[in-house]
ROZABA-954911 format. One record per residue (C-alpha): residue number from 1; residue in one letter; y, x, z. Coordinates in Angstrom, 1 decimal. Layout:
# residues N
@num->NUM | residu->A | Y->Y | X->X | Z->Z
...
//
This chain:
# residues 367
@num->1 | residu->X | Y->-78.1 | X->-294.0 | Z->55.1
@num->2 | residu->X | Y->-76.5 | X->-292.2 | Z->51.5
@num->3 | residu->X | Y->-77.1 | X->-293.8 | Z->47.5
@num->4 | residu->X | Y->-78.3 | X->-290.6 | Z->45.8
@num->5 | residu->X | Y->-79.1 | X->-290.9 | Z->41.9
@num->6 | residu->X | Y->-80.0 | X->-288.6 | Z->39.6
@num->7 | residu->X | Y->-78.8 | X->-288.5 | Z->35.9
@num->8 | residu->X | Y->-80.4 | X->-284.7 | Z->34.3
@num->9 | residu->X | Y->-78.1 | X->-282.0 | Z->35.9
@num->10 | residu->X | Y->-75.9 | X->-283.4 | Z->38.4
@num->11 | residu->X | Y->-76.5 | X->-286.0 | Z->41.1
@num->12 | residu->X | Y->-74.4 | X->-288.7 | Z->42.1
@num->13 | residu->X | Y->-74.2 | X->-289.7 | Z->45.9
@num->14 | residu->X | Y->-72.4 | X->-292.3 | Z->48.5
@num->15 | residu->X | Y->-71.9 | X->-291.3 | Z->52.4
@num->16 | residu->X | Y->-70.4 | X->-293.7 | Z->53.9
@num->17 | residu->X | Y->-67.0 | X->-294.0 | Z->52.0
@num->18 | residu->X | Y->-67.7 | X->-291.0 | Z->50.2
@num->19 | residu->X | Y->-68.5 | X->-291.0 | Z->46.6
@num->20 | residu->X | Y->-70.1 | X->-286.7 | Z->46.3
@num->21 | residu->X | Y->-71.0 | X->-286.0 | Z->42.7
@num->22 | residu->X | Y->-72.8 | X->-282.5 | Z->42.7
@num->23 | residu->X | Y->-73.2 | X->-280.4 | Z->40.0
@num->24 | residu->X | Y->-77.2 | X->-279.1 | Z->40.0
@num->25 | residu->X | Y->-77.5 | X->-276.0 | Z->37.9
@num->26 | residu->X | Y->-77.3 | X->-273.4 | Z->40.1
@num->27 | residu->X | Y->-78.7 | X->-270.9 | Z->38.2
@num->28 | residu->X | Y->-76.9 | X->-271.9 | Z->34.6
@num->29 | residu->X | Y->-74.4 | X->-271.1 | Z->37.6
@num->30 | residu->X | Y->-73.6 | X->-275.4 | Z->36.7
@num->31 | residu->X | Y->-72.4 | X->-275.1 | Z->33.6
@num->32 | residu->X | Y->-71.7 | X->-278.5 | Z->32.0
@num->33 | residu->X | Y->-73.5 | X->-280.0 | Z->29.3
@num->34 | residu->X | Y->-72.4 | X->-283.3 | Z->26.9
@num->35 | residu->X | Y->-74.9 | X->-285.3 | Z->29.1
@num->36 | residu->X | Y->-73.6 | X->-284.1 | Z->32.1
@num->37 | residu->X | Y->-69.8 | X->-285.2 | Z->31.5
@num->38 | residu->X | Y->-70.9 | X->-288.1 | Z->29.8
@num->39 | residu->X | Y->-72.4 | X->-289.1 | Z->33.3
@num->40 | residu->X | Y->-69.7 | X->-288.6 | Z->35.8
@num->41 | residu->X | Y->-67.1 | X->-290.5 | Z->33.5
@num->42 | residu->X | Y->-69.3 | X->-293.3 | Z->33.5
@num->43 | residu->X | Y->-70.2 | X->-292.4 | Z->37.4
@num->44 | residu->X | Y->-66.7 | X->-292.3 | Z->38.2
@num->45 | residu->X | Y->-66.0 | X->-295.6 | Z->35.7
@num->46 | residu->X | Y->-68.0 | X->-297.5 | Z->38.3
@num->47 | residu->X | Y->-66.7 | X->-296.1 | Z->41.3
@num->48 | residu->X | Y->-63.1 | X->-296.6 | Z->40.7
@num->49 | residu->X | Y->-63.9 | X->-300.4 | Z->40.6
@num->50 | residu->X | Y->-66.4 | X->-300.6 | Z->43.5
@num->51 | residu->X | Y->-64.4 | X->-301.1 | Z->46.5
@num->52 | residu->X | Y->-66.9 | X->-300.0 | Z->48.8
@num->53 | residu->X | Y->-65.9 | X->-295.7 | Z->48.0
@num->54 | residu->X | Y->-62.5 | X->-295.0 | Z->48.5
@num->55 | residu->X | Y->-62.5 | X->-291.4 | Z->47.6
@num->56 | residu->X | Y->-64.5 | X->-289.5 | Z->45.2
@num->57 | residu->X | Y->-65.5 | X->-285.8 | Z->45.7
@num->58 | residu->X | Y->-67.0 | X->-282.8 | Z->43.2
@num->59 | residu->X | Y->-69.2 | X->-280.1 | Z->43.7
@num->60 | residu->X | Y->-71.6 | X->-277.2 | Z->42.7
@num->61 | residu->X | Y->-74.9 | X->-276.3 | Z->44.0
@num->62 | residu->X | Y->-76.1 | X->-273.2 | Z->44.5
@num->63 | residu->X | Y->-73.8 | X->-271.0 | Z->46.5
@num->64 | residu->X | Y->-72.3 | X->-269.1 | Z->43.6
@num->65 | residu->X | Y->-69.6 | X->-271.5 | Z->43.2
@num->66 | residu->X | Y->-68.4 | X->-275.2 | Z->41.3
@num->67 | residu->X | Y->-68.9 | X->-274.4 | Z->37.8
@num->68 | residu->X | Y->-69.1 | X->-271.7 | Z->35.1
@num->69 | residu->X | Y->-67.9 | X->-273.5 | Z->32.3
@num->70 | residu->X | Y->-69.4 | X->-275.2 | Z->29.4
@num->71 | residu->X | Y->-72.5 | X->-274.6 | Z->28.2
@num->72 | residu->X | Y->-71.5 | X->-272.9 | Z->24.8
@num->73 | residu->X | Y->-74.9 | X->-271.1 | Z->24.6
@num->74 | residu->X | Y->-76.5 | X->-274.1 | Z->23.5
@num->75 | residu->X | Y->-73.1 | X->-274.4 | Z->21.0
@num->76 | residu->X | Y->-74.2 | X->-270.8 | Z->19.7
@num->77 | residu->X | Y->-77.4 | X->-272.5 | Z->18.5
@num->78 | residu->X | Y->-75.6 | X->-274.5 | Z->16.9
@num->79 | residu->X | Y->-73.1 | X->-272.6 | Z->14.6
@num->80 | residu->X | Y->-76.0 | X->-269.9 | Z->13.9
@num->81 | residu->X | Y->-77.6 | X->-272.8 | Z->12.3
@num->82 | residu->X | Y->-75.1 | X->-274.7 | Z->10.4
@num->83 | residu->X | Y->-73.1 | X->-271.7 | Z->9.9
@num->84 | residu->X | Y->-76.4 | X->-269.7 | Z->9.0
@num->85 | residu->X | Y->-77.5 | X->-273.2 | Z->6.5
@num->86 | residu->X | Y->-74.1 | X->-273.3 | Z->5.3
@num->87 | residu->X | Y->-74.4 | X->-270.0 | Z->3.8
@num->88 | residu->X | Y->-71.4 | X->-268.6 | Z->6.1
@num->89 | residu->X | Y->-69.3 | X->-269.0 | Z->8.7
@num->90 | residu->X | Y->-66.0 | X->-268.0 | Z->8.0
@num->91 | residu->X | Y->-63.6 | X->-267.0 | Z->5.0
@num->92 | residu->X | Y->-63.1 | X->-263.3 | Z->4.9
@num->93 | residu->X | Y->-59.5 | X->-264.0 | Z->6.7
@num->94 | residu->X | Y->-60.9 | X->-265.6 | Z->9.0
@num->95 | residu->X | Y->-60.1 | X->-269.5 | Z->8.1
@num->96 | residu->X | Y->-62.9 | X->-271.7 | Z->9.3
@num->97 | residu->X | Y->-65.1 | X->-273.3 | Z->6.1
@num->98 | residu->X | Y->-65.8 | X->-277.0 | Z->6.9
@num->99 | residu->X | Y->-68.9 | X->-277.7 | Z->5.7
@num->100 | residu->X | Y->-71.1 | X->-279.4 | Z->8.2
@num->101 | residu->X | Y->-70.6 | X->-281.7 | Z->11.8
@num->102 | residu->X | Y->-70.9 | X->-280.1 | Z->14.5
@num->103 | residu->X | Y->-72.9 | X->-281.8 | Z->17.2
@num->104 | residu->X | Y->-70.5 | X->-279.8 | Z->19.6
@num->105 | residu->X | Y->-67.7 | X->-282.1 | Z->18.7
@num->106 | residu->X | Y->-68.6 | X->-284.7 | Z->19.7
@num->107 | residu->X | Y->-69.3 | X->-282.6 | Z->23.2
@num->108 | residu->X | Y->-65.4 | X->-281.0 | Z->23.1
@num->109 | residu->X | Y->-65.0 | X->-285.2 | Z->22.4
@num->110 | residu->X | Y->-66.8 | X->-286.3 | Z->25.7
@num->111 | residu->X | Y->-65.4 | X->-283.0 | Z->27.9
@num->112 | residu->X | Y->-61.3 | X->-284.0 | Z->26.9
@num->113 | residu->X | Y->-61.8 | X->-287.3 | Z->27.9
@num->114 | residu->X | Y->-63.8 | X->-286.9 | Z->31.0
@num->115 | residu->X | Y->-60.3 | X->-284.5 | Z->31.9
@num->116 | residu->X | Y->-58.1 | X->-286.9 | Z->31.5
@num->117 | residu->X | Y->-59.9 | X->-289.8 | Z->33.1
@num->118 | residu->X | Y->-60.0 | X->-287.5 | Z->36.3
@num->119 | residu->X | Y->-56.4 | X->-286.5 | Z->35.9
@num->120 | residu->X | Y->-55.7 | X->-290.7 | Z->35.8
@num->121 | residu->X | Y->-58.0 | X->-291.5 | Z->38.4
@num->122 | residu->X | Y->-57.3 | X->-294.1 | Z->40.9
@num->123 | residu->X | Y->-58.6 | X->-292.7 | Z->43.5
@num->124 | residu->X | Y->-58.2 | X->-289.2 | Z->45.3
@num->125 | residu->X | Y->-60.5 | X->-286.8 | Z->44.1
@num->126 | residu->X | Y->-61.3 | X->-284.1 | Z->46.5
@num->127 | residu->X | Y->-62.7 | X->-280.8 | Z->44.4
@num->128 | residu->X | Y->-64.6 | X->-278.2 | Z->46.1
@num->129 | residu->X | Y->-63.2 | X->-275.2 | Z->44.1
@num->130 | residu->X | Y->-65.3 | X->-272.6 | Z->46.0
@num->131 | residu->X | Y->-67.0 | X->-269.2 | Z->44.7
@num->132 | residu->X | Y->-66.3 | X->-269.1 | Z->40.8
@num->133 | residu->X | Y->-64.4 | X->-271.5 | Z->38.7
@num->134 | residu->X | Y->-63.8 | X->-270.8 | Z->34.9
@num->135 | residu->X | Y->-63.5 | X->-272.9 | Z->32.3
@num->136 | residu->X | Y->-64.8 | X->-276.2 | Z->31.8
@num->137 | residu->X | Y->-65.1 | X->-275.8 | Z->35.8
@num->138 | residu->X | Y->-61.3 | X->-276.0 | Z->35.5
@num->139 | residu->X | Y->-61.3 | X->-278.9 | Z->33.5
@num->140 | residu->X | Y->-63.2 | X->-281.1 | Z->36.5
@num->141 | residu->X | Y->-61.5 | X->-280.0 | Z->39.5
@num->142 | residu->X | Y->-58.0 | X->-278.7 | Z->38.2
@num->143 | residu->X | Y->-56.8 | X->-282.6 | Z->37.4
@num->144 | residu->X | Y->-57.4 | X->-283.7 | Z->40.6
@num->145 | residu->X | Y->-55.5 | X->-285.6 | Z->43.6
@num->146 | residu->X | Y->-57.0 | X->-282.5 | Z->46.0
@num->147 | residu->X | Y->-57.5 | X->-279.0 | Z->44.8
@num->148 | residu->X | Y->-59.1 | X->-277.1 | Z->47.3
@num->149 | residu->X | Y->-60.0 | X->-273.5 | Z->47.9
@num->150 | residu->X | Y->-61.6 | X->-270.5 | Z->49.9
@num->151 | residu->X | Y->-61.4 | X->-266.9 | Z->49.8
@num->152 | residu->X | Y->-64.2 | X->-266.8 | Z->47.9
@num->153 | residu->X | Y->-62.2 | X->-268.4 | Z->45.1
@num->154 | residu->X | Y->-62.7 | X->-266.8 | Z->41.6
@num->155 | residu->X | Y->-60.9 | X->-269.6 | Z->38.9
@num->156 | residu->X | Y->-59.6 | X->-268.4 | Z->35.3
@num->157 | residu->X | Y->-59.4 | X->-269.8 | Z->31.9
@num->158 | residu->X | Y->-61.9 | X->-266.6 | Z->29.8
@num->159 | residu->X | Y->-62.0 | X->-268.5 | Z->26.4
@num->160 | residu->X | Y->-59.8 | X->-265.3 | Z->24.7
@num->161 | residu->X | Y->-63.5 | X->-263.3 | Z->25.7
@num->162 | residu->X | Y->-65.6 | X->-265.6 | Z->24.0
@num->163 | residu->X | Y->-63.1 | X->-265.7 | Z->20.7
@num->164 | residu->X | Y->-62.7 | X->-269.4 | Z->21.9
@num->165 | residu->X | Y->-58.9 | X->-270.5 | Z->23.2
@num->166 | residu->X | Y->-58.3 | X->-272.4 | Z->26.7
@num->167 | residu->X | Y->-59.2 | X->-276.3 | Z->26.7
@num->168 | residu->X | Y->-60.2 | X->-279.1 | Z->29.0
@num->169 | residu->X | Y->-57.0 | X->-279.6 | Z->29.5
@num->170 | residu->X | Y->-56.6 | X->-276.1 | Z->30.1
@num->171 | residu->X | Y->-53.1 | X->-274.9 | Z->28.4
@num->172 | residu->X | Y->-51.4 | X->-278.3 | Z->29.5
@num->173 | residu->X | Y->-52.0 | X->-276.8 | Z->33.2
@num->174 | residu->X | Y->-51.2 | X->-273.1 | Z->32.7
@num->175 | residu->X | Y->-48.0 | X->-274.0 | Z->30.4
@num->176 | residu->X | Y->-46.8 | X->-275.9 | Z->33.8
@num->177 | residu->X | Y->-47.2 | X->-273.0 | Z->35.8
@num->178 | residu->X | Y->-44.2 | X->-270.3 | Z->37.4
@num->179 | residu->X | Y->-42.5 | X->-268.7 | Z->34.8
@num->180 | residu->X | Y->-44.9 | X->-266.9 | Z->32.0
@num->181 | residu->X | Y->-47.6 | X->-266.6 | Z->35.0
@num->182 | residu->X | Y->-50.0 | X->-269.3 | Z->32.9
@num->183 | residu->X | Y->-49.3 | X->-268.1 | Z->29.3
@num->184 | residu->X | Y->-50.5 | X->-264.7 | Z->31.2
@num->185 | residu->X | Y->-53.2 | X->-266.4 | Z->32.7
@num->186 | residu->X | Y->-54.7 | X->-268.0 | Z->29.3
@num->187 | residu->X | Y->-54.4 | X->-264.9 | Z->27.1
@num->188 | residu->X | Y->-56.3 | X->-262.2 | Z->29.6
@num->189 | residu->X | Y->-58.7 | X->-264.6 | Z->31.1
@num->190 | residu->X | Y->-57.9 | X->-262.9 | Z->34.4
@num->191 | residu->X | Y->-59.8 | X->-264.1 | Z->37.5
@num->192 | residu->X | Y->-57.3 | X->-265.5 | Z->39.9
@num->193 | residu->X | Y->-58.2 | X->-265.3 | Z->43.7
@num->194 | residu->X | Y->-57.5 | X->-268.4 | Z->46.4
@num->195 | residu->X | Y->-53.5 | X->-267.8 | Z->47.0
@num->196 | residu->X | Y->-53.2 | X->-267.1 | Z->43.0
@num->197 | residu->X | Y->-53.8 | X->-270.6 | Z->42.0
@num->198 | residu->X | Y->-52.1 | X->-271.9 | Z->44.2
@num->199 | residu->X | Y->-49.0 | X->-270.4 | Z->43.4
@num->200 | residu->X | Y->-50.0 | X->-271.0 | Z->39.6
@num->201 | residu->X | Y->-49.9 | X->-274.1 | Z->40.2
@num->202 | residu->X | Y->-54.3 | X->-274.7 | Z->40.2
@num->203 | residu->X | Y->-54.7 | X->-275.6 | Z->43.5
@num->204 | residu->X | Y->-53.5 | X->-277.4 | Z->46.4
@num->205 | residu->X | Y->-55.2 | X->-276.1 | Z->49.6
@num->206 | residu->X | Y->-57.0 | X->-273.4 | Z->51.4
@num->207 | residu->X | Y->-60.0 | X->-273.9 | Z->53.6
@num->208 | residu->X | Y->-62.3 | X->-271.7 | Z->54.8
@num->209 | residu->X | Y->-65.7 | X->-271.6 | Z->53.3
@num->210 | residu->X | Y->-67.2 | X->-272.1 | Z->56.8
@num->211 | residu->X | Y->-65.8 | X->-275.6 | Z->57.0
@num->212 | residu->X | Y->-66.8 | X->-276.8 | Z->53.6
@num->213 | residu->X | Y->-69.4 | X->-279.2 | Z->55.4
@num->214 | residu->X | Y->-67.1 | X->-280.5 | Z->58.5
@num->215 | residu->X | Y->-64.8 | X->-281.4 | Z->55.6
@num->216 | residu->X | Y->-67.1 | X->-283.3 | Z->53.6
@num->217 | residu->X | Y->-68.7 | X->-284.5 | Z->57.0
@num->218 | residu->X | Y->-64.7 | X->-285.9 | Z->57.8
@num->219 | residu->X | Y->-64.5 | X->-287.1 | Z->53.8
@num->220 | residu->X | Y->-67.3 | X->-290.1 | Z->54.9
@num->221 | residu->X | Y->-66.0 | X->-291.7 | Z->57.3
@num->222 | residu->X | Y->-62.1 | X->-290.5 | Z->57.2
@num->223 | residu->X | Y->-59.7 | X->-290.7 | Z->54.5
@num->224 | residu->X | Y->-58.7 | X->-287.0 | Z->52.9
@num->225 | residu->X | Y->-55.3 | X->-287.7 | Z->53.6
@num->226 | residu->X | Y->-55.6 | X->-287.3 | Z->57.4
@num->227 | residu->X | Y->-58.4 | X->-285.3 | Z->57.6
@num->228 | residu->X | Y->-57.4 | X->-282.3 | Z->55.4
@num->229 | residu->X | Y->-54.8 | X->-280.5 | Z->57.4
@num->230 | residu->X | Y->-56.9 | X->-279.8 | Z->60.2
@num->231 | residu->X | Y->-59.1 | X->-277.0 | Z->58.0
@num->232 | residu->X | Y->-56.3 | X->-275.9 | Z->55.6
@num->233 | residu->X | Y->-55.6 | X->-272.4 | Z->57.0
@num->234 | residu->X | Y->-52.6 | X->-270.7 | Z->55.3
@num->235 | residu->X | Y->-53.3 | X->-268.4 | Z->52.1
@num->236 | residu->X | Y->-52.7 | X->-264.8 | Z->51.3
@num->237 | residu->X | Y->-49.7 | X->-264.0 | Z->49.7
@num->238 | residu->X | Y->-50.3 | X->-263.7 | Z->45.8
@num->239 | residu->X | Y->-50.1 | X->-260.7 | Z->44.3
@num->240 | residu->X | Y->-48.6 | X->-262.8 | Z->41.2
@num->241 | residu->X | Y->-45.9 | X->-263.6 | Z->42.9
@num->242 | residu->X | Y->-43.7 | X->-260.9 | Z->42.9
@num->243 | residu->X | Y->-44.9 | X->-260.1 | Z->39.3
@num->244 | residu->X | Y->-41.6 | X->-259.5 | Z->37.4
@num->245 | residu->X | Y->-43.0 | X->-257.6 | Z->34.9
@num->246 | residu->X | Y->-45.0 | X->-260.2 | Z->33.9
@num->247 | residu->X | Y->-42.2 | X->-262.4 | Z->32.5
@num->248 | residu->X | Y->-40.2 | X->-259.8 | Z->31.2
@num->249 | residu->X | Y->-43.7 | X->-259.3 | Z->28.4
@num->250 | residu->X | Y->-44.6 | X->-262.8 | Z->27.8
@num->251 | residu->X | Y->-41.0 | X->-263.9 | Z->27.6
@num->252 | residu->X | Y->-40.9 | X->-262.2 | Z->23.9
@num->253 | residu->X | Y->-41.3 | X->-265.1 | Z->21.1
@num->254 | residu->X | Y->-44.9 | X->-263.2 | Z->19.6
@num->255 | residu->X | Y->-47.7 | X->-261.9 | Z->20.4
@num->256 | residu->X | Y->-46.9 | X->-259.4 | Z->19.2
@num->257 | residu->X | Y->-43.8 | X->-258.3 | Z->20.8
@num->258 | residu->X | Y->-45.6 | X->-259.0 | Z->24.0
@num->259 | residu->X | Y->-47.9 | X->-256.2 | Z->23.3
@num->260 | residu->X | Y->-45.1 | X->-253.5 | Z->22.9
@num->261 | residu->X | Y->-43.6 | X->-255.0 | Z->26.2
@num->262 | residu->X | Y->-46.3 | X->-254.2 | Z->27.4
@num->263 | residu->X | Y->-46.9 | X->-250.7 | Z->26.1
@num->264 | residu->X | Y->-43.2 | X->-249.8 | Z->27.4
@num->265 | residu->X | Y->-43.7 | X->-251.6 | Z->30.6
@num->266 | residu->X | Y->-46.4 | X->-250.0 | Z->31.2
@num->267 | residu->X | Y->-44.9 | X->-246.3 | Z->31.5
@num->268 | residu->X | Y->-43.9 | X->-247.3 | Z->34.8
@num->269 | residu->X | Y->-46.2 | X->-250.4 | Z->35.9
@num->270 | residu->X | Y->-49.9 | X->-249.9 | Z->35.6
@num->271 | residu->X | Y->-50.8 | X->-253.3 | Z->35.6
@num->272 | residu->X | Y->-48.9 | X->-254.4 | Z->32.5
@num->273 | residu->X | Y->-50.7 | X->-251.4 | Z->30.5
@num->274 | residu->X | Y->-54.0 | X->-252.7 | Z->32.2
@num->275 | residu->X | Y->-53.1 | X->-255.7 | Z->30.1
@num->276 | residu->X | Y->-51.8 | X->-254.7 | Z->27.0
@num->277 | residu->X | Y->-55.6 | X->-252.9 | Z->26.7
@num->278 | residu->X | Y->-57.1 | X->-256.1 | Z->27.9
@num->279 | residu->X | Y->-55.2 | X->-258.2 | Z->25.3
@num->280 | residu->X | Y->-56.5 | X->-255.6 | Z->22.7
@num->281 | residu->X | Y->-60.0 | X->-256.4 | Z->23.8
@num->282 | residu->X | Y->-60.3 | X->-259.8 | Z->23.2
@num->283 | residu->X | Y->-60.2 | X->-262.0 | Z->20.3
@num->284 | residu->X | Y->-57.2 | X->-261.2 | Z->18.4
@num->285 | residu->X | Y->-56.7 | X->-264.7 | Z->16.4
@num->286 | residu->X | Y->-57.2 | X->-266.5 | Z->19.5
@num->287 | residu->X | Y->-54.6 | X->-264.7 | Z->21.9
@num->288 | residu->X | Y->-52.4 | X->-265.4 | Z->19.3
@num->289 | residu->X | Y->-53.5 | X->-269.1 | Z->19.5
@num->290 | residu->X | Y->-53.7 | X->-269.3 | Z->23.2
@num->291 | residu->X | Y->-50.3 | X->-268.0 | Z->23.2
@num->292 | residu->X | Y->-49.0 | X->-270.5 | Z->20.9
@num->293 | residu->X | Y->-50.8 | X->-273.7 | Z->22.1
@num->294 | residu->X | Y->-50.1 | X->-272.7 | Z->26.3
@num->295 | residu->X | Y->-45.7 | X->-272.8 | Z->25.1
@num->296 | residu->X | Y->-46.3 | X->-275.9 | Z->22.6
@num->297 | residu->X | Y->-48.0 | X->-277.9 | Z->25.3
@num->298 | residu->X | Y->-45.2 | X->-277.5 | Z->28.2
@num->299 | residu->X | Y->-43.6 | X->-280.4 | Z->25.4
@num->300 | residu->X | Y->-46.7 | X->-282.8 | Z->26.0
@num->301 | residu->X | Y->-48.6 | X->-284.9 | Z->27.9
@num->302 | residu->X | Y->-51.7 | X->-283.9 | Z->29.2
@num->303 | residu->X | Y->-53.2 | X->-286.2 | Z->25.8
@num->304 | residu->X | Y->-51.0 | X->-284.7 | Z->24.1
@num->305 | residu->X | Y->-53.0 | X->-280.8 | Z->25.1
@num->306 | residu->X | Y->-55.6 | X->-282.5 | Z->24.8
@num->307 | residu->X | Y->-55.6 | X->-283.7 | Z->21.6
@num->308 | residu->X | Y->-54.2 | X->-280.1 | Z->20.1
@num->309 | residu->X | Y->-57.2 | X->-278.3 | Z->22.1
@num->310 | residu->X | Y->-59.3 | X->-280.1 | Z->20.7
@num->311 | residu->X | Y->-58.1 | X->-279.3 | Z->17.3
@num->312 | residu->X | Y->-58.2 | X->-275.9 | Z->18.0
@num->313 | residu->X | Y->-62.0 | X->-276.9 | Z->18.8
@num->314 | residu->X | Y->-62.8 | X->-278.1 | Z->15.8
@num->315 | residu->X | Y->-61.3 | X->-274.8 | Z->13.7
@num->316 | residu->X | Y->-63.1 | X->-272.6 | Z->16.1
@num->317 | residu->X | Y->-66.7 | X->-274.0 | Z->15.7
@num->318 | residu->X | Y->-66.0 | X->-273.0 | Z->11.9
@num->319 | residu->X | Y->-64.6 | X->-269.4 | Z->13.0
@num->320 | residu->X | Y->-66.4 | X->-266.0 | Z->13.0
@num->321 | residu->X | Y->-64.7 | X->-265.2 | Z->16.5
@num->322 | residu->X | Y->-66.2 | X->-267.7 | Z->18.4
@num->323 | residu->X | Y->-69.4 | X->-267.4 | Z->17.3
@num->324 | residu->X | Y->-69.7 | X->-263.3 | Z->17.5
@num->325 | residu->X | Y->-67.9 | X->-263.8 | Z->20.9
@num->326 | residu->X | Y->-70.3 | X->-266.2 | Z->22.7
@num->327 | residu->X | Y->-73.2 | X->-263.4 | Z->20.6
@num->328 | residu->X | Y->-71.4 | X->-260.3 | Z->22.5
@num->329 | residu->X | Y->-70.4 | X->-261.1 | Z->25.9
@num->330 | residu->X | Y->-73.2 | X->-264.2 | Z->26.1
@num->331 | residu->X | Y->-76.8 | X->-263.7 | Z->24.2
@num->332 | residu->X | Y->-76.9 | X->-260.0 | Z->23.3
@num->333 | residu->X | Y->-74.4 | X->-259.2 | Z->26.0
@num->334 | residu->X | Y->-73.4 | X->-255.8 | Z->24.1
@num->335 | residu->X | Y->-69.9 | X->-256.5 | Z->25.2
@num->336 | residu->X | Y->-68.6 | X->-255.1 | Z->21.2
@num->337 | residu->X | Y->-67.5 | X->-257.9 | Z->19.6
@num->338 | residu->X | Y->-66.6 | X->-257.2 | Z->15.7
@num->339 | residu->X | Y->-63.7 | X->-260.0 | Z->15.6
@num->340 | residu->X | Y->-62.0 | X->-260.7 | Z->12.3
@num->341 | residu->X | Y->-59.1 | X->-259.7 | Z->12.3
@num->342 | residu->X | Y->-59.5 | X->-257.2 | Z->14.4
@num->343 | residu->X | Y->-56.2 | X->-256.1 | Z->15.5
@num->344 | residu->X | Y->-53.1 | X->-258.4 | Z->17.0
@num->345 | residu->X | Y->-50.8 | X->-257.1 | Z->14.9
@num->346 | residu->X | Y->-53.3 | X->-258.0 | Z->11.8
@num->347 | residu->X | Y->-53.7 | X->-261.5 | Z->12.4
@num->348 | residu->X | Y->-50.7 | X->-264.2 | Z->10.3
@num->349 | residu->X | Y->-48.6 | X->-266.4 | Z->10.6
@num->350 | residu->X | Y->-51.0 | X->-268.7 | Z->7.9
@num->351 | residu->X | Y->-54.0 | X->-267.8 | Z->9.9
@num->352 | residu->X | Y->-52.7 | X->-269.0 | Z->12.9
@num->353 | residu->X | Y->-51.2 | X->-272.2 | Z->12.1
@num->354 | residu->X | Y->-53.9 | X->-273.4 | Z->10.7
@num->355 | residu->X | Y->-55.8 | X->-273.7 | Z->14.1
@num->356 | residu->X | Y->-52.8 | X->-275.9 | Z->15.1
@num->357 | residu->X | Y->-53.9 | X->-278.9 | Z->12.1
@num->358 | residu->X | Y->-55.7 | X->-281.9 | Z->12.1
@num->359 | residu->X | Y->-58.0 | X->-282.8 | Z->10.3
@num->360 | residu->X | Y->-57.6 | X->-286.4 | Z->10.1
@num->361 | residu->X | Y->-61.5 | X->-287.4 | Z->10.2
@num->362 | residu->X | Y->-61.5 | X->-285.2 | Z->13.4
@num->363 | residu->X | Y->-59.2 | X->-286.4 | Z->16.1
@num->364 | residu->X | Y->-59.4 | X->-287.1 | Z->20.0
@num->365 | residu->X | Y->-58.9 | X->-290.0 | Z->20.9
@num->366 | residu->X | Y->-58.8 | X->-292.0 | Z->24.9
@num->367 | residu->X | Y->-60.4 | X->-295.0 | Z->26.0
//
């Protein structure tokens, strides 16, 4: 008989010697709230000290996926309330103002602290990355010790689509992908297949979706390293494995140079032309910010990358593009954001640098 408890929208259960975390908001594709992040962290700490729990598994309720990210709709409501109350959100050139504190800052701090704890967890942490795994879903899975995808997996960091930058340690993970593939994935928000995710280092093993229940049952009585090999299947070849055009384009030093390279390559490589069109539709500011964040994260440990991401988030909460991106993509769903500045060429170095400037009273700490 398992021990099961519920805390809001996340369920915890112990079966045999397996601790199971179930993200339990299927109607919202298991999007994360601050309370969920705090609850997961507290439960993981409890299980870390519990000798009857040998390993932990995280999964999503429903059949659509593990997690579609953070609950940014609630973040949007707070931005609207506080920015309108404050008389506006951004200066004309897009630089954020700082007249209000945001509860969302606490959400990001809690989420990033949870991500760091997962990465340092002392027991095996098995992530079932079945179905949709986006943004914050990557944060609760790709930092684990055993990251399992299926033929249904669709994994990505789509933050530039909503005027934000890859976070939850995503810059750290993407910065360590083969060549420039991580930069490409982070800037475009492309959905990665199981094979792509394994090739980029975001996942480890492929199992078939119809074998998940049997795998979970096996994990209740045996260690992951002893049972997983019997379930693993060989993934197909990643479509990005031979995409030499990615390294050719993204090896340049600036986003504008990358864009020009994609345009030139696009005359002969359809994928490059499509990528150029994709980048032109994202938040120009955040494409630049993500480009530099991922590259800088190559020289950082996870904690440093998360701290950098937190600084970016603090600025983004006060920006035009984050609010506008959520509105266009998730609130009004017209898919026609009005970015400010409006083009990649119009984003200046001063604005980019601003997003990397820490605010002394708003620094991320780890405990």
